C-alpha positions as CSV (number, residue, x, y, z in Angstrom):
1,M,53.6,121.7,164.2
2,K,51.7,124.9,165.0
3,V,53.2,126.9,167.8
4,Q,50.8,127.8,170.6
5,K,50.3,131.5,171.1
6,K,51.3,132.6,174.6
7,V,48.5,134.7,176.2
8,G,48.7,136.8,179.3
9,I,45.5,137.9,181.1
10,L,45.5,141.0,183.2
11,T,42.5,141.1,185.6
12,F,41.6,141.3,189.3
13,Q,43.1,138.2,190.9
14,N,44.7,139.8,194.0
15,T,41.4,140.4,195.8
16,L,39.0,138.7,198.3
17,N,36.1,138.7,195.9
18,Y,34.5,135.5,194.8
19,G,33.4,136.7,191.4
20,A,36.8,138.2,190.6
21,H,38.5,134.9,191.1
22,L,35.9,132.8,189.3
23,Q,35.8,135.0,186.2
24,A,39.6,135.0,186.0
25,F,39.7,131.2,186.3
26,A,36.9,130.9,183.7
27,L,38.6,133.1,181.0
28,C,41.9,131.4,181.4
29,S,40.4,127.9,181.3
30,F,38.3,128.8,178.2
31,L,41.4,130.1,176.4
32,R,43.4,127.0,177.3
33,S,40.5,124.9,175.9
34,M,40.9,126.8,172.7
35,G,44.5,125.6,172.4
36,Y,46.4,128.6,173.7
37,Q,49.2,128.7,176.3
38,C,47.5,131.0,178.7
39,E,48.1,132.2,182.3
40,I,46.8,135.0,184.5
41,I,49.5,137.6,185.2
42,N,50.0,137.9,188.9
43,Y,49.9,141.7,188.8
44,H,49.5,143.5,192.1
45,C,47.9,146.9,191.5
46,A,48.8,149.2,194.4
47,S,45.3,150.5,194.9
48,I,43.7,147.0,194.9
49,T,46.4,145.7,197.2
50,R,45.8,148.5,199.7
51,A,42.0,147.9,199.7
52,H,42.5,144.2,200.6
53,D,45.4,144.5,202.9
54,M,44.5,143.1,206.3
55,K,46.8,145.2,208.5
56,L,45.8,147.2,211.5
57,K,47.2,150.4,210.2
58,N,44.6,150.3,207.4
59,F,41.7,150.4,209.8
60,N,40.7,153.7,211.4
61,G,42.1,154.3,214.8
62,S,38.7,154.2,216.6
63,L,37.8,151.4,219.0
64,K,35.2,150.2,216.5
65,G,37.9,150.0,213.7
66,I,40.3,148.1,216.0
67,L,37.5,145.6,216.9
68,Q,36.6,145.2,213.2
69,F,40.3,144.4,212.5
70,F,40.6,141.7,215.1
71,I,37.3,140.1,214.1
72,N,37.7,140.3,210.4
73,A,41.5,139.9,209.7
74,P,41.9,136.2,210.6
75,V,38.8,135.3,208.6
76,M,39.9,137.3,205.6
77,R,43.4,135.9,205.7
78,R,42.0,132.4,205.8
79,R,39.8,133.2,202.8
80,K,42.9,134.7,200.9
81,R,44.9,131.5,201.4
82,R,42.0,129.4,200.0
83,F,41.6,131.8,197.1
84,D,45.4,131.6,196.3
85,R,45.3,127.8,196.2
86,F,42.3,127.8,193.8
87,L,44.1,130.0,191.2
88,G,47.6,128.5,191.8
89,K,48.1,126.7,188.5
90,Y,46.7,129.5,186.5
91,L,48.9,132.3,187.8
92,S,52.3,133.4,186.6
93,R,55.1,132.3,188.9
94,E,56.3,135.9,189.3
95,V,54.4,138.7,191.0
96,Y,54.5,142.0,189.1
97,T,53.9,145.6,190.2
98,T,54.0,149.0,188.6
99,D,57.8,149.0,189.1
100,T,58.3,145.6,187.3
101,K,55.5,145.5,184.7
102,D,58.0,146.4,181.9
103,E,59.4,142.9,182.3
104,L,56.1,141.5,180.9
105,K,56.3,142.8,177.4
106,D,58.5,140.0,176.0
107,L,56.8,137.1,177.9
108,Y,53.5,136.9,175.9
109,D,52.4,137.1,172.2
110,V,49.0,138.4,173.1
111,F,47.7,140.4,176.1
112,I,44.1,140.3,177.2
113,V,42.6,142.6,179.9
114,G,39.3,141.6,181.6
115,S,36.9,140.8,182.7
116,D,35.6,142.5,185.9
117,Q,36.0,146.3,186.7
118,V,39.5,146.6,185.3
119,W,38.6,150.0,183.8
120,N,37.1,151.4,187.0
121,F,39.6,154.2,187.8
122,E,38.3,154.6,191.3
123,L,39.3,151.0,192.1
124,T,42.6,150.9,190.2
125,G,43.8,154.4,191.0
126,R,44.2,155.1,187.3
127,D,46.7,152.3,186.9
128,T,47.5,152.3,183.2
129,A,48.9,148.8,183.3
130,F,45.3,147.7,182.7
131,F,45.7,149.4,179.3
132,F,49.1,147.6,178.6
133,D,51.1,150.8,178.7
134,F,54.2,148.6,178.9
135,A,53.5,146.7,175.7
136,P,51.8,149.0,173.1
137,E,53.3,147.1,170.2
138,K,51.9,143.7,171.1
139,K,48.4,142.3,170.2
140,L,46.1,143.8,172.7
141,I,42.5,142.7,173.5
142,S,39.9,143.5,176.1
143,Y,37.4,140.9,177.0
144,A,34.2,141.9,178.7
145,A,36.0,144.7,180.6
146,S,33.8,146.7,183.0
147,M,34.0,150.3,184.0
148,G,31.5,150.7,186.9
149,V,30.6,154.3,186.0
150,S,27.8,156.0,184.2
151,R,30.0,158.6,182.6
152,L,33.7,159.5,182.2
153,C,35.3,162.8,183.3
154,E,37.5,164.3,180.6
155,Q,40.7,163.1,182.2
156,N,39.5,159.5,182.2
157,A,38.1,159.8,178.7
158,K,41.4,161.1,177.5
159,I,43.2,158.0,179.0
160,M,40.6,155.7,177.4
161,R,41.0,157.3,173.9
162,E,44.8,157.4,174.0
163,Y,45.4,153.8,175.2
164,L,42.4,152.0,173.5
165,A,43.6,153.4,170.1
166,K,46.4,150.8,170.3
167,F,44.0,147.9,171.0
168,D,43.3,145.3,168.3
169,R,39.9,144.3,169.7
170,I,37.7,146.0,172.3
171,S,34.8,144.3,174.2
172,V,33.0,145.4,177.3
173,R,30.6,143.6,179.6
174,E,27.7,146.0,180.0
175,C,25.6,147.6,177.2
176,D,26.1,151.0,179.0
177,A,29.8,150.7,178.6
178,V,29.5,150.4,174.8
179,K,27.6,153.7,174.7
180,I,30.0,155.5,177.1
181,L,33.1,154.5,175.2
182,M,31.6,155.4,171.8
183,S,30.5,158.8,173.2
184,V,34.1,159.7,174.0
185,G,35.4,158.7,170.6
186,V,36.4,155.0,171.1
187,E,35.2,153.0,168.1
188,N,34.5,149.4,167.3
189,V,33.4,148.4,170.8
190,V,31.3,145.3,171.2
191,Q,29.5,143.7,174.2
192,M,30.6,140.3,175.4
193,I,29.2,138.0,178.1
194,D,31.0,137.6,181.4
195,P,33.7,134.8,181.4
196,T,31.8,132.7,184.0
197,F,29.3,131.8,181.3
198,L,32.0,130.4,179.1
199,I,32.4,127.4,181.4
200,E,29.6,124.8,181.0
201,K,27.3,124.2,184.0
202,K,28.6,120.6,184.3
203,N,32.1,121.8,184.8
204,W,31.2,124.3,187.5
205,I,29.3,121.5,189.2
206,K,32.5,119.4,189.3
207,I,34.3,122.2,191.1
208,A,31.4,122.8,193.5
209,E,31.3,119.1,194.4
210,R,34.9,119.3,195.7
211,S,33.5,121.2,198.7
212,T,32.8,119.1,201.8
213,T,32.4,121.8,204.4
214,Y,28.6,122.3,204.2
215,R,27.4,118.9,203.1
216,N,25.0,118.7,206.1
217,L,23.4,122.0,205.2
218,K,20.1,121.5,203.5
219,N,16.8,123.4,202.8
220,Y,18.1,126.9,202.8
221,I,17.9,130.3,201.1
222,L,21.2,131.7,200.2
223,V,21.8,135.5,200.5
224,Y,25.0,136.7,198.9
225,A,25.4,140.4,199.7
226,Q,27.9,142.9,198.4
227,G,26.8,146.0,200.2
228,R,24.2,145.4,202.9
229,P,20.8,144.5,201.4
230,V,18.0,146.8,202.3
231,Y,15.1,144.5,201.4
232,G,16.7,141.2,200.4
233,L,17.3,139.8,203.9
234,D,13.8,140.5,205.1
235,F,12.5,139.1,201.9
236,A,14.6,135.9,202.4
237,K,13.3,135.6,206.0
238,K,9.7,135.9,204.7
239,I,10.1,133.2,202.1
240,A,12.0,131.0,204.7
241,K,9.1,131.2,207.1
242,D,6.6,130.4,204.5
243,E,8.6,127.4,203.1
244,G,10.2,126.1,206.3
245,L,13.7,127.0,205.2
246,K,16.9,128.3,206.9
247,V,18.6,131.6,205.8
248,V,22.3,131.4,205.0
249,V,24.2,134.7,204.4
250,V,27.6,134.8,202.7
251,H,29.4,138.1,203.3
252,G,32.6,139.6,204.5
253,Y,31.5,142.1,207.2
254,A,32.6,142.2,210.8
255,R,29.0,142.3,212.0
256,K,26.8,139.2,212.1
257,Y,23.2,139.2,210.8
258,I,20.8,138.1,213.5
259,G,18.7,135.0,213.1
260,V,20.6,133.5,210.1
261,N,23.6,131.3,209.4
262,N,26.6,133.7,208.7
263,I,29.4,132.4,206.5
264,K,32.5,134.6,206.0
265,D,35.4,132.4,205.1
266,A,33.9,130.0,202.4
267,S,36.4,128.8,199.8
268,L,35.5,129.3,196.2
269,E,34.4,125.6,196.0
270,D,32.2,126.2,199.1
271,F,30.7,129.3,197.5
272,L,29.8,127.4,194.3
273,W,28.4,124.5,196.4
274,L,26.2,126.9,198.5
275,I,24.7,128.4,195.3
276,L,24.3,125.0,193.6
277,H,22.3,123.5,196.5
278,A,20.2,126.5,197.6
279,N,16.4,126.4,197.3
280,H,16.5,130.1,196.3
281,V,19.3,132.6,195.9
282,I,19.0,136.3,196.7
283,T,21.9,138.6,195.8
284,T,23.1,142.1,195.2
285,S,26.1,140.8,193.3
286,F,26.7,140.5,189.6
287,H,28.5,137.2,189.9
288,G,26.1,136.0,192.5
289,M,23.4,136.5,189.9
290,A,25.5,135.1,187.0
291,L,26.3,131.8,188.8
292,S,22.7,131.4,190.0
293,I,21.7,131.6,186.3
294,I,24.4,129.1,185.3
295,F,23.1,126.7,188.0
296,E,19.5,127.4,187.0
297,K,18.3,128.5,190.4
298,S,15.2,130.2,191.7
299,L,16.8,133.7,191.7
300,Y,16.0,137.1,193.0
301,Y,18.2,140.2,193.0
302,E,18.3,143.5,194.7
303,E,20.0,146.6,193.3
304,K,22.6,148.3,195.5
305,H,21.3,151.4,197.1
306,S,24.2,153.7,196.3
307,A,24.8,156.9,194.3
308,D,27.3,155.4,191.9
309,N,26.6,153.3,188.9
310,A,27.2,149.9,190.6
311,N,23.8,148.7,189.4
312,S,24.6,148.9,185.6
313,R,26.3,145.5,185.8
314,I,23.4,143.6,187.4
315,M,20.8,145.5,185.4
316,S,22.6,144.7,182.1
317,L,22.7,141.0,183.1
318,A,19.0,141.0,184.0
319,K,18.1,142.6,180.7
320,L,20.2,140.1,178.6
321,F,18.3,137.2,180.1
322,G,14.9,138.8,180.5
323,L,14.9,138.6,184.3
324,E,13.9,142.1,185.2
325,E,10.8,140.9,187.1
326,R,13.1,139.1,189.6
327,K,14.2,142.4,191.1
328,I,13.3,142.9,194.7
329,E,11.6,146.2,195.1
330,D,10.7,145.8,198.8
331,E,10.4,143.1,201.4
332,N,6.8,142.5,200.4
333,M,7.5,141.6,196.8
334,R,5.3,139.0,195.2
335,Q,6.5,135.4,195.6
336,D,4.1,133.9,193.0
337,L,6.4,134.7,190.1
338,N,6.5,132.2,187.3
339,N,9.5,129.8,187.3
340,I,12.4,131.1,185.2
341,D,12.4,129.6,181.7
342,Y,15.9,128.1,181.7
343,T,15.4,126.4,178.3
344,R,15.3,129.9,176.7
345,I,18.2,131.1,178.8
346,R,20.4,128.1,177.9
347,G,19.9,129.2,174.3
348,I,21.1,132.7,175.1
349,I,24.2,131.4,176.9
350,K,25.1,129.1,173.9
351,R,24.7,132.0,171.5
352,E,26.8,134.3,173.6
353,R,29.5,131.6,174.2
354,N,29.8,131.0,170.5
355,K,30.1,134.8,169.9
356,A,32.9,134.9,172.6
357,E,34.8,132.1,171.0
358,G,34.8,133.9,167.7
359,F,36.0,137.1,169.3
360,L,38.8,135.3,171.2
361,R,40.0,133.4,168.2
362,L,43.6,134.6,167.9
């Protein structure tokens, strides 16, 4: 009898981000469906942990900071408990840190890093665990890893060249990342689709239908904002007025948006349900856009108005599916756009899923 390969996935699971958890679940589920014994390594990167630690000492000492803590902390802790339950059976039993990561090297036959921004040094604090510095002799693969930058400084480029030289296969999520890595001397890099697309629509729907929280919510536009939208919310209100809809905003900020239904503590099942049943979705989020495409929604997206390269992710996704015209340029954007051709898009997803299966065949 053929022995199952044991696969450990290193990704962002210790966060409060919907997309991070859903892509981690998707990759692990897909690998299990391929016949591998797979789990997500419950690794706690110090930089990521600090960023999501709901303790008063991590908020600034101003009155505003203290108020934000007391408003946000209970909501975020409730969200974290729900997230942990969702991934429970996919996580390793043990929690690992930079001090204990060496214990991992003999537990798995293959290590896979990705997806999400696992190679964004600003987020990880240059944590080289995401390059498997603890197991250089094992089979190492990156799947749809993201960098979140438009260029690499020499220090970061050196880290990439040194550690990726030991990888057996390298794939990234954005087309820009392929160019960046090749420009600093990393060869044989390919682009792969985000793991959320590896799960069929019908299976995402089964998960979404577990939610019972918002069953009475109907006829609404969903706004999912990472970074406050400049035009998206006004655009949503304009469509809502024209079509007699409500506006629902899913976010994690202390403030409330006026004149809309604010949702801050939705479970992952709730989040999927809200996208699935929305009349339209407006988002600044890569995974908000990805899941809207999977559920074949009427979709609009807004790029983040920031100086970093945060938009490369959503721009790459729009280009892949030919959805550039769905970008919101201002609150007066045309609403008479043609319906999205999801027959064509289903073909792209099938093609990319087949490509991913070939890449992940161990």
